[in-house]
C-alpha positions as CSV (number, residue, x, y, z in Angstrom):
1,M,-15.3,-4.5,-1.1
2,K,-12.2,-2.8,0.3
3,F,-8.6,-3.4,-0.9
4,L,-5.3,-1.9,0.4
5,L,-2.6,-1.1,-2.0
6,D,1.0,-1.8,-1.2
7,T,3.4,1.1,-2.0
8,H,4.8,-0.4,-5.2
9,T,1.2,-1.2,-6.3
10,L,0.2,2.4,-5.7
11,L,3.2,3.7,-7.8
12,W,2.7,1.2,-10.6
13,S,-1.0,2.0,-10.8
14,M,-0.4,5.7,-10.7
15,N,2.2,5.4,-13.5
16,D,0.2,2.8,-15.5
17,S,3.2,0.4,-15.3
18,P,3.1,-2.9,-17.2
19,A,4.5,-4.4,-14.0
20,L,1.0,-4.2,-12.5
21,S,-0.7,-7.6,-12.7
22,A,-3.9,-8.1,-14.6
23,V,-5.7,-9.1,-11.4
24,A,-4.5,-5.9,-9.6
25,R,-5.4,-3.7,-12.5
26,E,-8.9,-5.2,-12.7
27,I,-9.5,-4.7,-9.0
28,I,-8.2,-1.2,-8.9
29,K,-10.3,0.0,-12.0
30,N,-13.5,-1.6,-10.6
31,L,-15.5,1.4,-9.3
32,D,-17.5,-0.9,-7.0
33,H,-14.3,-1.4,-5.0
34,Q,-13.0,0.9,-2.3
35,I,-9.3,1.3,-2.9
36,L,-7.3,2.3,0.2
37,V,-3.9,3.9,0.3
38,S,-2.3,3.9,3.7
39,V,-0.5,6.9,5.1
40,V,2.3,4.4,5.6
41,S,2.7,4.1,1.8
42,V,2.9,7.9,1.3
43,W,5.4,8.0,4.2
44,E,7.5,5.2,2.6
45,A,7.4,6.7,-0.9
46,A,8.3,10.2,0.4
47,T,11.2,8.8,2.5
48,K,12.6,6.8,-0.4
49,Y,12.1,9.7,-2.8
50,R,14.0,12.0,-0.5
51,L,16.8,9.5,-0.3
52,G,17.0,9.4,-4.1
53,K,15.8,5.7,-4.2
54,L,12.4,6.3,-5.7
55,P,12.4,9.1,-8.3
56,E,9.1,7.7,-9.8
57,A,7.3,8.9,-6.6
58,F,7.8,12.6,-7.6
59,R,4.1,13.2,-8.4
60,L,2.8,11.3,-5.4
61,V,5.2,13.2,-3.1
62,H,4.5,16.7,-4.5
63,S,0.8,16.3,-5.3
64,T,-0.4,13.6,-2.9
65,S,-4.0,14.7,-2.5
66,E,-4.5,15.3,-6.2
67,V,-3.0,12.0,-7.3
68,L,-5.1,10.0,-4.8
69,A,-8.2,11.9,-5.7
70,A,-7.6,11.3,-9.4
71,M,-7.1,7.6,-8.7
72,K,-10.3,7.6,-6.6
73,C,-8.4,6.2,-3.6
74,T,-9.4,6.6,0.1
75,V,-6.7,7.5,2.6
76,L,-6.3,4.9,5.4
77,P,-4.8,6.5,8.5
78,L,-2.6,4.5,10.9
79,D,-4.2,4.1,14.3
80,L,-2.6,3.3,17.7
81,E,-3.6,-0.4,17.7
82,Q,-2.3,-0.9,14.1
83,A,1.0,0.8,15.1
84,R,1.4,-1.3,18.2
85,F,0.5,-4.6,16.4
86,G,2.8,-3.9,13.5
87,A,5.7,-3.2,15.7
88,T,5.2,-6.1,18.0
89,F,3.7,-9.1,16.2
90,P,6.2,-12.0,16.0
91,H,7.6,-12.1,12.5
92,P,11.2,-11.9,11.4
93,H,10.6,-9.3,8.6
94,Q,12.2,-6.1,9.7
95,D,10.9,-3.5,7.2
96,P,8.7,-1.2,9.3
97,F,6.6,0.0,6.3
98,D,5.7,-3.6,5.4
99,R,5.0,-4.4,9.0
100,M,2.6,-1.5,9.3
101,L,0.8,-2.3,6.1
102,A,0.5,-5.9,7.2
103,A,-1.0,-4.8,10.5
104,Q,-3.5,-2.6,8.8
105,A,-4.5,-5.4,6.4
106,I,-4.7,-8.0,9.2
107,L,-6.6,-5.9,11.8
108,G,-8.9,-4.4,9.2
109,G,-9.6,-7.7,7.4
110,I,-8.6,-6.0,4.2
111,P,-6.8,-7.9,1.3
112,L,-3.5,-6.3,0.3
113,I,-2.7,-5.9,-3.4
114,S,1.0,-6.6,-3.6
115,A,3.5,-8.5,-5.7
116,D,5.7,-9.1,-2.5
117,P,5.4,-12.7,-1.3
118,V,6.8,-11.7,2.1
119,F,3.2,-10.9,3.2
120,D,2.1,-14.5,2.7
121,S,4.0,-15.6,5.8
122,M,2.6,-12.6,7.7
123,R,-1.0,-13.9,7.7
124,V,-2.0,-11.2,5.2
125,K,-4.5,-12.0,2.5
126,R,-2.5,-11.0,-0.5
127,L,-3.8,-10.6,-4.1
128,W,-1.7,-10.3,-7.2
């Protein structure tokens, strides 16, 4: 089964943070699952790292391929339909990164592993 990591889930998993839920940890460590990391999450982490808001993203920003390979994650590109849908679907949440991750999860039928309840009102199947 495929699962998409939210940006904070990716960082918490990468850094083995206790903030990661037991459910999320179990899903991510199960080698029968395909764990997807969106290019959107890398973009978000790099942007916030550059702005000084996310220093814990250092390894991800400077060694992206190596970090994702070590975590056995598959990169999920953002396609045109996902970008269009994420930008235009009617929901008041304005965060463009969250909107794109929601679009990828919805259009791909992929559960999103996230602690953020905002996704619940966006028709996203969220696990935590």
